[in-house]
N, C-alpha and C positions, 0 to 999 in steps of 0.2 A: 180559052176554049175548054169545056168539060171533057174529061176522059170518058170513054164508054164505061158502063157499070161493071163490065166483066174485068176491066183493067184498073179500075179505081181502087186506090188503097183504102182499106176500111179498118176500123177497130172493132173488136168484139169484146164485150164485157159480159161474161157469164158469171153472175153473182148469185150466191145463194148460201143456204145453210143446210146442214144435215146431208143426206145422201143425194139430194137433187142437184147440187151445183158446187162450184168452187169460185174463188176470186181469181179470175183469169183475164188479164187484159194484155192483149198482144196485137201487134199490127201485122197484117198480112196483105199481100196483093193477090187476090183471087176472087172468084165470083161468090155469091151468097151461099150456094149449096156447099161449095168447097170450104168456105169459112165455118159453117156450122159443123161440118164433118171434122174439121181440124180441132175446133173447140171441144167437141164431144170426145174425140180421140185423146186429147190432153187431159180432159176431166177424168176419163176412165183410167188413164195412166196413174192419176193421183188417187184412185180408189173410189171415185164417185160412180153412182149407178145411172146417172143421166144429167141433163141440163134443163134449164127452163128459160123462157123469154117472156117479157111483158110487152104487150102491144096495145095501143089505144084503139078503141072499138071503131073509130072512123078511118083507120088506116087499113082499108080493105085489101090492098095489094100485099101488105106484110102479113096480114092474117091468113090470106090464101096461100102465101108462100110457106108459112110454118106448117099449115095443114098438109100441103103437097109433099113436104119432105118427111112427114111422119110424126110431127108433134101432135099431141092431143090437148084439147081444152081441159084445163084443170079447175078453172074458177074465174070469177069476175070480181072486180072491186069497183063498186059504184060510188065510193066516197072520196077517192083521190082528188077529184077536181072540184069538190064543193067549195064554195066561196072564192072561186077563181074565175077568170074570164072564160074558162072552158067548162063551167058548171054544166052538169047533165051528161058529160062524157064518162066512159068507164074504161078501166084497164082489163084486158083479157090475159090470163096466165096460160101459157102454153108449155107443156112438158114433153120431153123426148127421152125415153128410156133407151139405154145403150143397146138393148135387144130389138128395138122396134125402128131403128133408124133405116131410112131407105137409101 
């Protein structure tokens, strides 16, 4: 039986370079909003100015979630899925600045 989404253990990987992210891979038992806040808190502790997430354009629920908690769309990548079974799909890059988190 699946656990509810708010109790399910999840992993967060906030990966990036420069001031937008850090290699942070931890396991938490919390809801998605708490998970993002914890990832952002840890990234800021390490001196980063924010975090980013990459989401496939057909994952509407995830895209809406990122926007709801304060992420902004920073760009699209239309080439990631060329020559794969998911050709035609795109990645959307979402950025969350430490000062704009909700």
